[in-house]
N, C-alpha and C positions, 0 to 999 in steps of 0.2 A: 703633886696633887694639881690638876689645872682648875683655873678659874672658871666660872659658869658664866656663861653666855647672855649678858643682859640686853634687852631691847634699849635702842638710843632714839631719841625723836628727832627727826630731821625735817625742818619746816622749808618751804620753796614758796617764796613770796616775790609778785612781780612788781618791780620798782621802776621809775624814772631815772637814768644816769646818763648826763651829759645829753640830755635832750632825747635821747632814744629809750626804748624798753629795755629791762633786762631784769633776769632774775636774780635774786640774792639768797644764797642757803645758808640757813643756820642750824646749827648743832647746840642743845640744852640751850637755847637762847643766847648763843653765841656766834656774832657772824663769822663765817668761813671764807665766804669769796663771792663773787659774781659771774654771771655768764652775759656776754652781749651776742647779740647779732650783728654780722659783719658781711660786708657785701659778698666773701668767699666763704662764709660759713659762720663759726661761733669762737668766742675766746672766752677761756676761764681765768681768772684773776683772783689769787689767794693776797688778800691784803694789799701791801703796797708792790709786791711781785709784779714782774713783768707776765702780760697775758701770754697764755699759753693756747695755739690753735688747735681746736678740737672738731670732731665731724660733726656731733649733734649736742643737743642739750643733755640727753642721758649721759655721755660721755663726759661732759663735763662735771656734769653732779657727782660722777665716779671719781673724776679727777680732784673734785674739793674735796670728799670725804677721805679718798686716801691720803690727802695732805695733811686732812685734820688728824688722821690714825697716826702719821709719822712724827705731829709735833706734840701730841698727848697721850 
């Protein structure tokens, strides 16, 4: 028997990180990671892991949600 899909609340907040604007992604009031703008695009970072280069903010949000799903 399969589990019923349940909607999950995802919050994206604008914050200032290291003097630059960034996005903070949270799921169920738990911070998943951040997305920062760089000279060459964007970087998504989960916790203390190394930042991963992504092409857009949307791709960064998708990456962070995938990382959350892998660990929870």
